[in-house]
TIMIBA-221092 format. One record per residue (C-alpha): residue number from 1; x, y, z. Coordinates in steps of 0.2 Angstrom, whole numbers. Layout:
N
+-----+-------+-------+-------+
: pos :     u :     v :     w :
+-----+-------+-------+-------+
: NUM :     X :     Y :     Z :
...
+-----+-------+-------+-------+
END
This chain:
452
+-----+-------+-------+-------+
: pos :     u :     v :     w :
+-----+-------+-------+-------+
:   1 :   674 :   539 :   437 :
:   2 :   668 :   521 :   443 :
:   3 :   651 :   518 :   438 :
:   4 :   649 :   501 :   447 :
:   5 :   632 :   503 :   457 :
:   6 :   634 :   504 :   476 :
:   7 :   628 :   488 :   484 :
:   8 :   613 :   497 :   492 :
:   9 :   608 :   504 :   476 :
:  10 :   608 :   488 :   467 :
:  11 :   597 :   480 :   481 :
:  12 :   585 :   493 :   479 :
:  13 :   584 :   490 :   460 :
:  14 :   584 :   471 :   461 :
:  15 :   570 :   472 :   475 :
:  16 :   559 :   481 :   463 :
:  17 :   563 :   470 :   449 :
:  18 :   558 :   455 :   459 :
:  19 :   542 :   462 :   467 :
:  20 :   535 :   472 :   452 :
:  21 :   533 :   487 :   464 :
:  22 :   541 :   504 :   461 :
:  23 :   547 :   515 :   475 :
:  24 :   544 :   533 :   470 :
:  25 :   548 :   550 :   477 :
:  26 :   535 :   563 :   472 :
:  27 :   540 :   582 :   474 :
:  28 :   526 :   595 :   474 :
:  29 :   526 :   612 :   470 :
:  30 :   510 :   623 :   472 :
:  31 :   509 :   641 :   465 :
:  32 :   494 :   653 :   468 :
:  33 :   499 :   662 :   451 :
:  34 :   503 :   655 :   434 :
:  35 :   519 :   646 :   433 :
:  36 :   531 :   653 :   421 :
:  37 :   533 :   640 :   408 :
:  38 :   548 :   646 :   400 :
:  39 :   557 :   645 :   417 :
:  40 :   550 :   627 :   420 :
:  41 :   557 :   622 :   403 :
:  42 :   574 :   628 :   408 :
:  43 :   573 :   619 :   425 :
:  44 :   567 :   603 :   414 :
:  45 :   582 :   605 :   403 :
:  46 :   594 :   607 :   418 :
:  47 :   587 :   591 :   426 :
:  48 :   591 :   582 :   410 :
:  49 :   609 :   587 :   412 :
:  50 :   610 :   586 :   430 :
:  51 :   613 :   571 :   442 :
:  52 :   596 :   563 :   438 :
:  53 :   602 :   560 :   420 :
:  54 :   608 :   542 :   421 :
:  55 :   600 :   525 :   420 :
:  56 :   605 :   507 :   426 :
:  57 :   613 :   495 :   414 :
:  58 :   613 :   477 :   420 :
:  59 :   628 :   466 :   420 :
:  60 :   629 :   452 :   407 :
:  61 :   633 :   440 :   422 :
:  62 :   618 :   435 :   433 :
:  63 :   628 :   438 :   449 :
:  64 :   637 :   454 :   442 :
:  65 :   636 :   472 :   449 :
:  66 :   626 :   483 :   437 :
:  67 :   633 :   501 :   431 :
:  68 :   627 :   518 :   428 :
:  69 :   626 :   524 :   410 :
:  70 :   620 :   539 :   401 :
:  71 :   602 :   539 :   396 :
:  72 :   597 :   536 :   378 :
:  73 :   584 :   550 :   379 :
:  74 :   576 :   562 :   391 :
:  75 :   559 :   562 :   398 :
:  76 :   547 :   575 :   390 :
:  77 :   540 :   590 :   400 :
:  78 :   520 :   587 :   402 :
:  79 :   511 :   602 :   400 :
:  80 :   492 :   601 :   404 :
:  81 :   482 :   611 :   392 :
:  82 :   465 :   613 :   400 :
:  83 :   465 :   621 :   418 :
:  84 :   456 :   611 :   432 :
:  85 :   450 :   616 :   449 :
:  86 :   461 :   615 :   463 :
:  87 :   451 :   602 :   471 :
:  88 :   455 :   590 :   458 :
:  89 :   474 :   591 :   462 :
:  90 :   475 :   577 :   473 :
:  91 :   468 :   565 :   459 :
:  92 :   479 :   573 :   447 :
:  93 :   495 :   569 :   459 :
:  94 :   489 :   551 :   460 :
:  95 :   488 :   549 :   441 :
:  96 :   505 :   557 :   439 :
:  97 :   511 :   543 :   453 :
:  98 :   505 :   529 :   441 :
:  99 :   517 :   537 :   426 :
: 100 :   527 :   522 :   420 :
: 101 :   545 :   524 :   426 :
: 102 :   559 :   513 :   424 :
: 103 :   577 :   516 :   431 :
: 104 :   584 :   504 :   417 :
: 105 :   575 :   508 :   402 :
: 106 :   571 :   525 :   406 :
: 107 :   562 :   536 :   408 :
: 108 :   568 :   537 :   427 :
: 109 :   557 :   553 :   431 :
: 110 :   544 :   564 :   425 :
: 111 :   540 :   582 :   427 :
: 112 :   522 :   589 :   424 :
: 113 :   512 :   605 :   426 :
: 114 :   493 :   606 :   430 :
: 115 :   485 :   626 :   428 :
: 116 :   471 :   628 :   440 :
: 117 :   456 :   637 :   436 :
: 118 :   458 :   650 :   449 :
: 119 :   474 :   655 :   440 :
: 120 :   487 :   645 :   451 :
: 121 :   496 :   630 :   445 :
: 122 :   504 :   614 :   453 :
: 123 :   520 :   605 :   448 :
: 124 :   524 :   587 :   450 :
: 125 :   540 :   578 :   449 :
: 126 :   539 :   559 :   451 :
: 127 :   556 :   549 :   451 :
: 128 :   561 :   531 :   454 :
: 129 :   570 :   529 :   472 :
: 130 :   582 :   520 :   461 :
: 131 :   590 :   536 :   455 :
: 132 :   590 :   547 :   470 :
: 133 :   585 :   546 :   490 :
: 134 :   577 :   562 :   498 :
: 135 :   593 :   572 :   501 :
: 136 :   601 :   569 :   485 :
: 137 :   585 :   573 :   476 :
: 138 :   583 :   590 :   484 :
: 139 :   602 :   594 :   480 :
: 140 :   598 :   589 :   462 :
: 141 :   582 :   600 :   462 :
: 142 :   593 :   615 :   469 :
: 143 :   605 :   612 :   455 :
: 144 :   593 :   612 :   442 :
: 145 :   584 :   628 :   448 :
: 146 :   602 :   636 :   449 :
: 147 :   608 :   631 :   432 :
: 148 :   622 :   620 :   439 :
: 149 :   627 :   606 :   428 :
: 150 :   633 :   589 :   435 :
: 151 :   651 :   587 :   431 :
: 152 :   650 :   568 :   431 :
: 153 :   649 :   561 :   413 :
: 154 :   642 :   543 :   413 :
: 155 :   648 :   531 :   399 :
: 156 :   636 :   528 :   385 :
: 157 :   624 :   513 :   386 :
: 158 :   631 :   496 :   379 :
: 159 :   649 :   504 :   377 :
: 160 :   656 :   489 :   382 :
: 161 :   658 :   473 :   372 :
: 162 :   651 :   458 :   379 :
: 163 :   668 :   450 :   382 :
: 164 :   674 :   466 :   390 :
: 165 :   659 :   467 :   401 :
: 166 :   659 :   449 :   407 :
: 167 :   679 :   451 :   411 :
: 168 :   676 :   467 :   420 :
: 169 :   661 :   462 :   430 :
: 170 :   670 :   445 :   433 :
: 171 :   684 :   454 :   440 :
: 172 :   673 :   465 :   452 :
: 173 :   665 :   449 :   458 :
: 174 :   682 :   443 :   463 :
: 175 :   685 :   460 :   471 :
: 176 :   669 :   457 :   481 :
: 177 :   673 :   439 :   487 :
: 178 :   680 :   445 :   505 :
: 179 :   664 :   455 :   508 :
: 180 :   654 :   441 :   501 :
: 181 :   661 :   429 :   514 :
: 182 :   658 :   442 :   529 :
: 183 :   640 :   443 :   522 :
: 184 :   637 :   425 :   523 :
: 185 :   643 :   424 :   540 :
: 186 :   632 :   438 :   546 :
: 187 :   617 :   430 :   536 :
: 188 :   621 :   413 :   546 :
: 189 :   622 :   423 :   563 :
: 190 :   605 :   433 :   559 :
: 191 :   597 :   416 :   554 :
: 192 :   603 :   408 :   571 :
: 193 :   596 :   423 :   582 :
: 194 :   580 :   422 :   572 :
: 195 :   578 :   403 :   575 :
: 196 :   581 :   407 :   594 :
: 197 :   568 :   420 :   593 :
: 198 :   555 :   408 :   585 :
: 199 :   557 :   396 :   599 :
: 200 :   554 :   409 :   614 :
: 201 :   538 :   411 :   623 :
: 202 :   534 :   428 :   614 :
: 203 :   521 :   425 :   601 :
: 204 :   523 :   432 :   584 :
: 205 :   511 :   445 :   577 :
: 206 :   497 :   437 :   567 :
: 207 :   499 :   441 :   549 :
: 208 :   482 :   438 :   538 :
: 209 :   487 :   426 :   524 :
: 210 :   483 :   431 :   505 :
: 211 :   474 :   418 :   495 :
: 212 :   472 :   428 :   479 :
: 213 :   485 :   442 :   476 :
: 214 :   481 :   459 :   470 :
: 215 :   489 :   476 :   467 :
: 216 :   485 :   487 :   482 :
: 217 :   483 :   506 :   483 :
: 218 :   494 :   512 :   498 :
: 219 :   485 :   526 :   509 :
: 220 :   494 :   543 :   509 :
: 221 :   491 :   559 :   520 :
: 222 :   501 :   576 :   520 :
: 223 :   500 :   591 :   532 :
: 224 :   510 :   606 :   535 :
: 225 :   515 :   613 :   551 :
: 226 :   521 :   630 :   555 :
: 227 :   540 :   628 :   558 :
: 228 :   541 :   639 :   574 :
: 229 :   527 :   630 :   583 :
: 230 :   536 :   613 :   578 :
: 231 :   551 :   620 :   586 :
: 232 :   543 :   626 :   601 :
: 233 :   533 :   610 :   605 :
: 234 :   549 :   600 :   603 :
: 235 :   558 :   611 :   616 :
: 236 :   544 :   611 :   627 :
: 237 :   545 :   591 :   628 :
: 238 :   564 :   591 :   630 :
: 239 :   567 :   586 :   613 :
: 240 :   573 :   591 :   595 :
: 241 :   563 :   595 :   579 :
: 242 :   571 :   576 :   574 :
: 243 :   566 :   567 :   590 :
: 244 :   548 :   576 :   588 :
: 245 :   546 :   568 :   572 :
: 246 :   551 :   551 :   578 :
: 247 :   538 :   553 :   593 :
: 248 :   524 :   558 :   580 :
: 249 :   529 :   543 :   570 :
: 250 :   527 :   532 :   586 :
: 251 :   510 :   539 :   590 :
: 252 :   504 :   536 :   572 :
: 253 :   510 :   518 :   574 :
: 254 :   502 :   517 :   591 :
: 255 :   485 :   522 :   584 :
: 256 :   487 :   510 :   570 :
: 257 :   491 :   496 :   580 :
: 258 :   509 :   494 :   573 :
: 259 :   517 :   488 :   588 :
: 260 :   530 :   476 :   594 :
: 261 :   524 :   460 :   604 :
: 262 :   530 :   471 :   621 :
: 263 :   518 :   486 :   615 :
: 264 :   535 :   497 :   610 :
: 265 :   537 :   504 :   593 :
: 266 :   552 :   499 :   583 :
: 267 :   558 :   515 :   573 :
: 268 :   570 :   514 :   559 :
: 269 :   579 :   531 :   556 :
: 270 :   588 :   534 :   539 :
: 271 :   604 :   544 :   541 :
: 272 :   612 :   552 :   526 :
: 273 :   629 :   548 :   523 :
: 274 :   631 :   559 :   507 :
: 275 :   646 :   569 :   504 :
: 276 :   653 :   582 :   491 :
: 277 :   654 :   573 :   473 :
: 278 :   644 :   557 :   481 :
: 279 :   638 :   548 :   466 :
: 280 :   627 :   535 :   475 :
: 281 :   608 :   536 :   472 :
: 282 :   604 :   531 :   490 :
: 283 :   619 :   538 :   501 :
: 284 :   611 :   532 :   518 :
: 285 :   611 :   520 :   532 :
: 286 :   598 :   516 :   545 :
: 287 :   598 :   516 :   564 :
: 288 :   586 :   506 :   574 :
: 289 :   578 :   512 :   589 :
: 290 :   564 :   506 :   601 :
: 291 :   553 :   519 :   610 :
: 292 :   538 :   520 :   622 :
: 293 :   525 :   528 :   611 :
: 294 :   513 :   531 :   626 :
: 295 :   526 :   542 :   634 :
: 296 :   532 :   550 :   619 :
: 297 :   519 :   564 :   618 :
: 298 :   523 :   569 :   636 :
: 299 :   542 :   569 :   635 :
: 300 :   554 :   567 :   622 :
: 301 :   569 :   567 :   631 :
: 302 :   571 :   547 :   631 :
: 303 :   569 :   547 :   613 :
: 304 :   581 :   561 :   610 :
: 305 :   595 :   551 :   621 :
: 306 :   591 :   536 :   612 :
: 307 :   593 :   543 :   595 :
: 308 :   609 :   552 :   601 :
: 309 :   617 :   536 :   608 :
: 310 :   611 :   526 :   592 :
: 311 :   619 :   538 :   580 :
: 312 :   636 :   538 :   590 :
: 313 :   635 :   519 :   590 :
: 314 :   632 :   519 :   571 :
: 315 :   649 :   528 :   568 :
: 316 :   658 :   511 :   575 :
: 317 :   647 :   498 :   571 :
: 318 :   639 :   494 :   554 :
: 319 :   621 :   491 :   553 :
: 320 :   619 :   472 :   552 :
: 321 :   607 :   473 :   538 :
: 322 :   620 :   482 :   528 :
: 323 :   632 :   469 :   531 :
: 324 :   621 :   457 :   521 :
: 325 :   622 :   468 :   505 :
: 326 :   637 :   460 :   497 :
: 327 :   627 :   445 :   494 :
: 328 :   612 :   453 :   486 :
: 329 :   618 :   452 :   468 :
: 330 :   619 :   432 :   470 :
: 331 :   602 :   430 :   474 :
: 332 :   588 :   424 :   462 :
: 333 :   573 :   434 :   461 :
: 334 :   562 :   422 :   471 :
: 335 :   574 :   423 :   486 :
: 336 :   574 :   442 :   485 :
: 337 :   555 :   441 :   486 :
: 338 :   557 :   432 :   501 :
: 339 :   569 :   444 :   509 :
: 340 :   560 :   459 :   502 :
: 341 :   559 :   466 :   520 :
: 342 :   577 :   465 :   525 :
: 343 :   581 :   483 :   522 :
: 344 :   566 :   489 :   533 :
: 345 :   570 :   480 :   549 :
: 346 :   557 :   470 :   558 :
: 347 :   538 :   466 :   552 :
: 348 :   532 :   480 :   564 :
: 349 :   545 :   493 :   561 :
: 350 :   541 :   512 :   556 :
: 351 :   552 :   522 :   546 :
: 352 :   555 :   541 :   552 :
: 353 :   564 :   550 :   538 :
: 354 :   568 :   569 :   541 :
: 355 :   575 :   578 :   527 :
: 356 :   580 :   593 :   537 :
: 357 :   580 :   610 :   529 :
: 358 :   577 :   609 :   511 :
: 359 :   589 :   621 :   500 :
: 360 :   578 :   637 :   496 :
: 361 :   583 :   635 :   477 :
: 362 :   574 :   618 :   477 :
: 363 :   558 :   628 :   480 :
: 364 :   559 :   637 :   463 :
: 365 :   556 :   626 :   448 :
: 366 :   551 :   640 :   437 :
: 367 :   563 :   653 :   445 :
: 368 :   552 :   660 :   457 :
: 369 :   546 :   653 :   475 :
: 370 :   532 :   641 :   474 :
: 371 :   519 :   644 :   489 :
: 372 :   520 :   626 :   495 :
: 373 :   533 :   612 :   493 :
: 374 :   532 :   595 :   499 :
: 375 :   541 :   578 :   494 :
: 376 :   531 :   562 :   498 :
: 377 :   536 :   543 :   496 :
: 378 :   524 :   532 :   486 :
: 379 :   523 :   514 :   482 :
: 380 :   513 :   510 :   465 :
: 381 :   512 :   492 :   460 :
: 382 :   514 :   484 :   476 :
: 383 :   504 :   469 :   479 :
: 384 :   495 :   463 :   495 :
: 385 :   506 :   448 :   496 :
: 386 :   521 :   459 :   495 :
: 387 :   513 :   470 :   509 :
: 388 :   509 :   454 :   520 :
: 389 :   526 :   447 :   518 :
: 390 :   533 :   463 :   523 :
: 391 :   521 :   464 :   537 :
: 392 :   514 :   481 :   532 :
: 393 :   522 :   497 :   531 :
: 394 :   522 :   515 :   539 :
: 395 :   533 :   528 :   532 :
: 396 :   534 :   546 :   539 :
: 397 :   544 :   558 :   529 :
: 398 :   546 :   576 :   535 :
: 399 :   557 :   592 :   529 :
: 400 :   557 :   610 :   532 :
: 401 :   554 :   623 :   518 :
: 402 :   547 :   641 :   518 :
: 403 :   543 :   642 :   536 :
: 404 :   534 :   626 :   536 :
: 405 :   537 :   608 :   542 :
: 406 :   529 :   596 :   529 :
: 407 :   523 :   579 :   535 :
: 408 :   519 :   565 :   522 :
: 409 :   513 :   548 :   528 :
: 410 :   512 :   532 :   518 :
: 411 :   505 :   516 :   527 :
: 412 :   497 :   499 :   526 :
: 413 :   493 :   488 :   539 :
: 414 :   488 :   469 :   535 :
: 415 :   470 :   466 :   541 :
: 416 :   465 :   484 :   542 :
: 417 :   453 :   494 :   530 :
: 418 :   467 :   503 :   524 :
: 419 :   459 :   520 :   517 :
: 420 :   465 :   537 :   516 :
: 421 :   453 :   543 :   529 :
: 422 :   459 :   531 :   542 :
: 423 :   476 :   537 :   539 :
: 424 :   471 :   555 :   541 :
: 425 :   462 :   551 :   557 :
: 426 :   478 :   543 :   563 :
: 427 :   489 :   558 :   558 :
: 428 :   477 :   571 :   565 :
: 429 :   475 :   562 :   581 :
: 430 :   494 :   561 :   583 :
: 431 :   497 :   579 :   579 :
: 432 :   484 :   582 :   592 :
: 433 :   494 :   572 :   605 :
: 434 :   507 :   584 :   604 :
: 435 :   496 :   599 :   604 :
: 436 :   502 :   604 :   585 :
: 437 :   490 :   613 :   573 :
: 438 :   492 :   608 :   555 :
: 439 :   485 :   613 :   539 :
: 440 :   480 :   603 :   524 :
: 441 :   475 :   607 :   506 :
: 442 :   484 :   616 :   493 :
: 443 :   490 :   634 :   496 :
: 444 :   475 :   645 :   491 :
: 445 :   473 :   653 :   509 :
: 446 :   455 :   654 :   509 :
: 447 :   453 :   636 :   504 :
: 448 :   466 :   628 :   516 :
: 449 :   457 :   618 :   530 :
: 450 :   464 :   615 :   547 :
: 451 :   467 :   598 :   556 :
: 452 :   474 :   593 :   572 :
+-----+-------+-------+-------+
END
């Protein structure tokens, strides 16, 4: 089994190392009854033997490709001994997101359970995006809940002698030279187009400068929508479940003022390329489209057609940002920091990511169905300077589980107040634009509040 990191995986890892920010996924399960701790321990043990049981070992060459190796030790299961009110669950989840994770030295993920004073419990799994994308994570969860072990056995850490590692990684670099040449040519073409755009009459969006850098907390918001209602509204507007999510993302962007110079919304849609026995952490490509957010709430047919055409085109034409990946291992950290936004698209782009239907096995960390399930994306440790260099951030992540569509949003807009309440208002307003009714809160039926 080839354990050399995929170029996109290495780029994600190097980007985190250069910026100091960690891109995390957090899985949340909520039970209205007590969690079976023995079942959760089995789940935890299966995760340690599954596709998440690996870490990254750097090449001894400054320009070399890194490799997957077996972890030296596994993360511990955290069981909170003192129950807390369900109202404190959000704060606890935020604290879990601050768990130190390291895809290189470990641990790369952390599982914890919090009992509620009303008899229920919440479970959190936080994981570095360097180890898995959303689809890969869902597959890993389903495998662990079903007791399926990963057949891949990665080499032990530090198994190669220094001279062997230098020779092997040098040969890998020589093998990559044709792709590196094509990437340099693509970068030059991209730079020329950028210079031409800079000399046009179209004004660039104003980005506030940052005099003193500081770590910022990125606002998050999560809602649940009945899956039948979601499908019904999509059909009524001439769209699909996926185009409805794209339309919703565009309306959130409109309310947040995250628009291109011409008033449109630039959407980036991650598309899974994961195949059977795929060992990549992030087996995705991106398609980029431009939509009219003003029309989206009235008619989804244009978005549906645009997405379909972009998907067809992506099968024949490689995303130009992916063409640049072969030069990523050659870049020094200071230059990676300057290029941190290249995988996300333009400074005003919006990411709309649809996980689709989540395998029901992934809902059962203790062997029984949780009452709620979500996955959300987080960015602890990101600084204001990085956010301003990136041009801000808006990520809308959705998936379907247990008859509901969960929608999780992560956002930051330079110059705005950037509070959770602001984001909730934008999300709630965008849902209302589509006549969608959502719920918030954590499960217990009598305490779930309506929004939208």
